[in-house]
Backbone as a printed PyTorch tensor [residue, N CA C, xyz], in Angstrom:
tensor([[[  47.5200,   22.0140,    7.3990],
         [  46.1480,   22.1450,    7.0270],
         [  45.3420,   21.0820,    7.7920]],

        [[  44.2510,   21.7040,    8.1790],
         [  43.3760,   20.7410,    9.0170],
         [  42.4980,   19.9560,    8.0320]],

        [[  42.2100,   18.6870,    8.3860],
         [  41.4490,   17.8250,    7.5930],
         [  40.0700,   18.3860,    7.6500]],

        [[  39.4670,   18.2040,    6.4500],
         [  38.1170,   18.6450,    6.2130],
         [  37.1050,   17.5940,    6.6060]],

        [[  36.0380,   17.8770,    7.2480],
         [  35.0230,   17.0070,    7.5230],
         [  34.2300,   16.7290,    6.2370]],

        [[  33.4810,   15.6530,    6.4060],
         [  32.6880,   15.2500,    5.0040],
         [  31.7380,   16.3410,    4.7690]],

        [[  31.2190,   17.0230,    5.7410],
         [  30.2470,   17.9750,    5.5050],
         [  30.9300,   19.1580,    4.7810]],

        [[  32.1080,   19.6190,    5.2380],
         [  32.7530,   20.7320,    4.5790],
         [  33.2150,   20.3830,    3.2420]],

        [[  33.6440,   19.1530,    3.1150],
         [  33.9790,   18.6920,    1.7260],
         [  32.8580,   18.6620,    0.7480]],

        [[  31.6910,   18.1300,    1.1600],
         [  30.4880,   18.0710,    0.3020],
         [  30.0280,   19.5190,   -0.0370]],

        [[  30.2780,   20.4060,    0.9680],
         [  29.9490,   21.7880,    0.8540],
         [  30.7380,   22.4600,   -0.2070]],

        [[  32.1280,   22.2860,   -0.1150],
         [  33.0750,   22.7210,   -1.0870],
         [  32.6390,   22.2480,   -2.5130]],

        [[  32.3620,   20.9700,   -2.7120],
         [  32.0890,   20.2730,   -3.8360],
         [  30.7700,   21.0480,   -4.5360]],

        [[  29.8980,   21.1600,   -3.5160],
         [  28.5080,   21.7310,   -3.9560],
         [  28.7800,   23.2400,   -4.4350]],

        [[  29.4880,   23.8870,   -3.7350],
         [  29.7330,   25.2880,   -4.0650],
         [  30.4510,   25.3230,   -5.4620]],

        [[  31.4180,   24.4700,   -5.6080],
         [  32.1420,   24.4210,   -6.9140],
         [  31.1620,   24.0610,   -8.1720]],

        [[  30.2880,   22.9860,   -7.8290],
         [  29.4400,   22.7400,   -8.8360],
         [  28.3380,   23.8650,   -9.1120]],

        [[  28.1000,   24.6200,   -8.1910],
         [  27.2420,   25.8290,   -8.4970],
         [  27.9420,   26.7920,   -9.3300]],

        [[  29.3250,   27.0960,   -9.0040],
         [  30.0550,   27.9400,   -9.9430],
         [  30.1440,   27.4790,  -11.3580]],

        [[  30.2810,   26.2410,  -11.4090],
         [  30.3920,   25.6490,  -12.7690],
         [  29.0380,   25.6300,  -13.3830]],

        [[  28.0130,   25.4520,  -12.7410],
         [  26.5980,   25.5430,  -13.3180],
         [  26.2680,   27.0720,  -13.7170]],

        [[  26.7530,   27.9750,  -12.9440],
         [  26.6870,   29.3150,  -13.4280],
         [  27.4120,   29.7220,  -14.5850]],

        [[  28.6910,   29.1300,  -14.6800],
         [  29.5090,   29.3530,  -15.9710],
         [  28.7730,   28.7000,  -17.0860]],

        [[  28.2660,   27.4650,  -16.9550],
         [  27.6580,   26.8080,  -18.0400],
         [  26.3920,   27.6430,  -18.4240]],

        [[  25.6790,   28.2300,  -17.5940],
         [  24.4520,   28.9490,  -17.8970],
         [  24.8290,   30.2140,  -18.6500]],

        [[  26.0180,   30.8640,  -18.2210],
         [  26.5040,   32.0400,  -18.8750],
         [  26.8720,   31.7090,  -20.3000]],

        [[  27.5310,   30.5750,  -20.4820],
         [  27.9290,   30.1460,  -21.8050],
         [  26.7470,   29.8630,  -22.7070]],

        [[  25.7710,   29.1890,  -22.0970],
         [  24.6420,   28.8330,  -22.8960],
         [  23.7830,   30.1670,  -23.2810]],

        [[  23.7640,   31.1240,  -22.3250],
         [  23.0900,   32.4360,  -22.7690],
         [  23.7930,   33.0590,  -23.7890]],

        [[  25.2600,   32.9220,  -23.7790],
         [  26.0130,   33.6340,  -24.8430],
         [  25.7370,   32.9710,  -26.2120]],

        [[  25.8430,   31.7460,  -26.1330],
         [  25.5070,   30.9360,  -27.3980],
         [  24.0430,   31.2300,  -27.8310]],

        [[  23.1140,   31.2120,  -27.0770],
         [  21.7090,   31.6080,  -27.5300],
         [  21.7090,   32.9960,  -28.0650]],

        [[  22.4930,   33.9390,  -27.5630],
         [  22.4950,   35.2190,  -28.0680],
         [  23.2110,   35.2760,  -29.5400]],

        [[  24.3110,   34.4650,  -29.6530],
         [  25.0350,   34.3960,  -30.8500],
         [  23.9770,   33.7540,  -31.9580]],

        [[  23.1940,   32.6720,  -31.4520],
         [  22.3530,   32.0310,  -32.4840],
         [  21.2080,   33.0220,  -32.8970]],

        [[  20.7330,   33.7960,  -31.9600],
         [  19.7070,   34.8090,  -32.3790],
         [  20.2840,   35.7770,  -33.4800]],

        [[  21.4980,   36.1850,  -33.1310],
         [  22.1290,   37.1900,  -33.9840],
         [  22.3990,   36.5700,  -35.4140]],

        [[  22.8420,   35.2610,  -35.4610],
         [  22.9740,   34.5980,  -36.7850],
         [  21.6900,   34.4000,  -37.5560]],

        [[  20.6370,   34.1570,  -36.7340],
         [  19.2230,   33.9150,  -37.3790],
         [  18.8260,   35.3620,  -38.0020]],

        [[  19.1210,   36.4180,  -37.3200],
         [  18.7040,   37.8400,  -37.7860],
         [  19.5490,   38.0670,  -39.0420]],

        [[  20.8620,   37.6920,  -39.0010],
         [  21.8530,   37.8260,  -40.1580],
         [  21.3770,   37.0830,  -41.1710]],

        [[  20.9240,   35.8220,  -41.1250],
         [  20.6060,   35.0450,  -42.1110],
         [  19.2770,   35.5980,  -42.7160]],

        [[  18.3840,   36.1300,  -41.9930],
         [  17.1640,   36.7790,  -42.5660],
         [  17.5460,   38.0350,  -43.4010]],

        [[  18.5290,   38.7090,  -43.0140],
         [  18.8410,   39.9340,  -43.7950],
         [  19.6050,   39.3940,  -45.0300]],

        [[  20.3700,   38.2900,  -44.9910],
         [  20.9240,   38.0260,  -46.2340],
         [  20.0130,   37.3850,  -47.1730]],

        [[  19.0070,   36.7200,  -46.7250],
         [  17.9800,   36.2610,  -47.5010],
         [  17.1540,   37.3930,  -48.1000]],

        [[  16.8820,   38.4210,  -47.4440],
         [  16.2310,   39.5720,  -47.9060],
         [  17.0690,   40.2940,  -48.9960]],

        [[  18.3640,   40.3980,  -48.7660],
         [  19.2810,   40.8330,  -49.8080],
         [  19.3610,   40.0340,  -51.0590]],

        [[  19.3660,   38.6850,  -50.8320],
         [  19.5000,   37.8210,  -52.0330],
         [  18.1530,   38.0130,  -52.8940]],

        [[  16.9780,   38.1500,  -52.2290],
         [  15.7540,   38.4310,  -52.8760],
         [  15.8530,   39.7230,  -53.5780]],

        [[  16.2260,   40.7290,  -52.9110],
         [  16.3860,   42.0380,  -53.5990],
         [  17.3730,   42.0080,  -54.7980]],

        [[  18.4740,   41.2870,  -54.7240],
         [  19.4820,   41.1770,  -55.7500],
         [  18.7970,   40.3670,  -57.0830]],

        [[  18.0410,   39.3160,  -56.7590],
         [  17.2880,   38.7680,  -57.7910],
         [  16.3740,   39.5980,  -58.4300]],

        [[  15.5710,   40.4180,  -57.6960],
         [  14.6790,   41.2230,  -58.2990],
         [  15.3790,   42.4480,  -59.0590]],

        [[  16.5370,   42.8330,  -58.6600],
         [  17.3350,   43.8000,  -59.3940],
         [  17.9590,   43.2080,  -60.6400]],

        [[  18.3310,   41.9690,  -60.5950],
         [  18.7570,   41.2740,  -61.7880],
         [  17.5940,   41.2440,  -62.8430]],

        [[  16.4000,   40.9040,  -62.4170],
         [  15.2750,   40.8020,  -63.3290],
         [  14.8730,   42.2340,  -63.9860]],

        [[  15.1160,   43.3100,  -63.1260],
         [  14.8570,   44.6940,  -63.5540],
         [  16.0100,   44.9430,  -64.7020]],

        [[  17.2090,   44.5310,  -64.3270],
         [  18.2990,   44.8460,  -65.1900],
         [  18.2440,   44.3260,  -66.5910]],

        [[  17.5650,   42.9710,  -66.5300],
         [  17.2460,   42.3010,  -67.7600],
         [  16.3240,   43.1570,  -68.6300]],

        [[  15.2230,   43.5000,  -68.0180],
         [  14.1910,   44.3260,  -68.6440],
         [  14.7550,   45.5770,  -69.2550]],

        [[  15.6660,   46.2510,  -68.3800],
         [  16.3140,   47.5280,  -68.8650],
         [  17.2210,   47.2520,  -70.0930]],

        [[  18.0310,   46.1750,  -70.0510],
         [  18.7650,   45.7490,  -71.0900],
         [  17.8940,   45.4670,  -72.3900]],

        [[  16.8140,   44.7840,  -72.2160],
         [  15.8240,   44.5650,  -73.3620],
         [  15.3450,   45.9330,  -73.9360]],

        [[  14.9890,   46.8420,  -72.9640],
         [  14.4350,   48.1250,  -73.4700],
         [  15.5600,   48.9080,  -74.1110]],

        [[  16.8440,   48.8330,  -73.7330],
         [  17.8970,   49.5510,  -74.4490],
         [  18.0500,   48.9220,  -75.8000]],

        [[  18.0030,   47.7110,  -75.9330],
         [  18.1670,   47.0420,  -77.2330],
         [  17.0100,   47.5000,  -78.1800]],

        [[  15.8350,   47.5210,  -77.5000],
         [  14.7110,   48.0070,  -78.4640],
         [  14.9530,   49.5250,  -78.8390]],

        [[  15.3310,   50.2710,  -77.8310],
         [  15.6240,   51.7960,  -78.2940],
         [  16.7560,   51.7930,  -79.4520]],

        [[  17.7710,   51.0830,  -79.2720],
         [  18.8790,   51.0200,  -80.3230],
         [  18.3120,   50.6640,  -81.5430]],

        [[  17.4180,   49.6710,  -81.5900],
         [  16.9310,   49.1440,  -82.8200],
         [  16.0640,   50.1450,  -83.4960]],

        [[  15.2180,   50.9020,  -82.6520],
         [  14.3030,   51.9810,  -83.1640],
         [  15.1480,   53.1620,  -83.7030]],

        [[  16.3180,   53.4030,  -83.0890],
         [  17.1100,   54.4790,  -83.5450],
         [  17.6660,   54.1190,  -84.8510]],

        [[  18.1830,   52.8720,  -84.9820],
         [  18.6440,   52.3850,  -86.1830],
         [  17.6680,   52.4380,  -87.3280]],

        [[  16.3630,   52.0460,  -87.0260],
         [  15.4020,   52.1420,  -88.1460],
         [  15.1510,   53.5460,  -88.4460]],

        [[  15.0380,   54.4200,  -87.4940],
         [  14.7730,   55.8300,  -87.7770],
         [  16.0090,   56.4890,  -88.5440]],

        [[  17.0980,   56.1000,  -88.1790],
         [  18.2120,   56.5650,  -89.0280],
         [  18.0980,   56.1500,  -90.4880]],

        [[  17.8240,   54.8940,  -90.6440],
         [  17.5490,   54.4070,  -91.9460],
         [  16.4780,   55.1060,  -92.6570]],

        [[  15.3990,   55.3620,  -92.0290],
         [  14.2480,   56.0820,  -92.5690],
         [  14.7140,   57.5390,  -92.9790]],

        [[  15.3820,   58.1880,  -92.0880],
         [  15.8490,   59.4880,  -92.4290],
         [  16.7770,   59.4570,  -93.4870]],

        [[  17.7290,   58.4940,  -93.7240],
         [  18.6360,   58.5000,  -94.8720],
         [  17.7570,   58.2410,  -96.0800]],

        [[  16.7870,   57.3620,  -95.9700],
         [  15.9250,   57.0700,  -97.0810],
         [  15.2160,   58.3510,  -97.6540]],

        [[  14.6860,   59.0820,  -96.6740],
         [  13.9700,   60.2620,  -96.9000],
         [  14.9870,   61.3250,  -97.5980]],

        [[  16.1460,   61.4690,  -97.0330],
         [  17.2000,   62.2930,  -97.5490],
         [  17.4520,   61.8880,  -99.0170]],

        [[  17.7530,   60.7280,  -99.2830],
         [  17.9550,   60.2210, -100.6100],
         [  16.8670,   60.4950, -101.5900]],

        [[  15.5730,   60.4810, -101.0780],
         [  14.5550,   60.7150, -101.8860],
         [  14.4090,   62.2200, -102.2570]],

        [[  14.7170,   63.0200, -101.1610],
         [  14.7320,   64.4470, -101.3760],
         [  15.8640,   64.9250, -102.3400]],

        [[  17.0440,   64.1950, -102.3480],
         [  18.0850,   64.5470, -103.3610],
         [  17.6950,   64.2690, -104.6770]],

        [[  17.0530,   63.0470, -104.7650],
         [  16.6540,   62.5580, -106.0100],
         [  15.5150,   63.4960, -106.6020]],

        [[  14.6620,   63.9990, -105.7700],
         [  13.5980,   64.8340, -106.0610],
         [  14.0670,   66.0400, -106.5370]],

        [[  15.1110,   66.6480, -105.9190],
         [  15.7260,   67.9230, -106.2380],
         [  16.4260,   67.8300, -107.5260]],

        [[  17.1290,   66.6300, -107.6430],
         [  17.7640,   66.3850, -108.9430],
         [  16.9080,   66.3130, -110.0360]],

        [[  15.6560,   65.7180, -109.8530],
         [  14.6990,   65.5650, -110.9440],
         [  14.1590,   67.0040, -111.3290]],

        [[  13.9900,   67.7860, -110.3470],
         [  13.5070,   69.0670, -110.6210],
         [  14.5110,   69.8520, -111.3900]],

        [[  15.8260,   69.7590, -111.1270],
         [  16.8370,   70.5260, -111.8510],
         [  16.8560,   70.0770, -113.3050]],

        [[  16.7100,   68.7390, -113.1970],
         [  16.7720,   68.2320, -114.7520],
         [  15.5870,   68.6170, -115.4880]],

        [[  14.3310,   68.6120, -114.9410],
         [  13.2070,   69.2890, -115.6830],
         [  13.3130,   70.6270, -116.0590]],

        [[  14.0310,   71.5690, -115.1740],
         [  14.1700,   72.8720, -115.4640],
         [  15.1820,   73.0300, -116.6900]],

        [[  16.1390,   72.1820, -116.7600],
         [  17.1470,   72.2020, -117.8530],
         [  16.4550,   71.7800, -119.2320]],

        [[  15.4850,   70.9160, -119.1220],
         [  14.8760,   70.4410, -120.2720],
         [  13.9670,   71.4060, -120.8480]],

        [[  13.2750,   72.2380, -119.9710],
         [  12.4520,   73.2970, -120.4440],
         [  13.0840,   74.3080, -121.2520]]])
């Protein structure tokens, strides 16, 4: 192998440095791309978290409404039972009156 002149040696080093620089630039571009994708993903996750919190709030309201409906149904059932008892008592009173006459 022939000896390299200083100029050839420096030229080879400079060429290699340019290749390394291109590789570093490609790596930096890829890292920037990944960083942007992670930022978008973080934004989506934040949005999903906000939606979940909103849904949790709505679910709490739905649960409260269901409890109110159940309570109203119980009250209505008790009222209907009270009316039925009153009607039975009234019917019994009418029968008693008819027997007395």
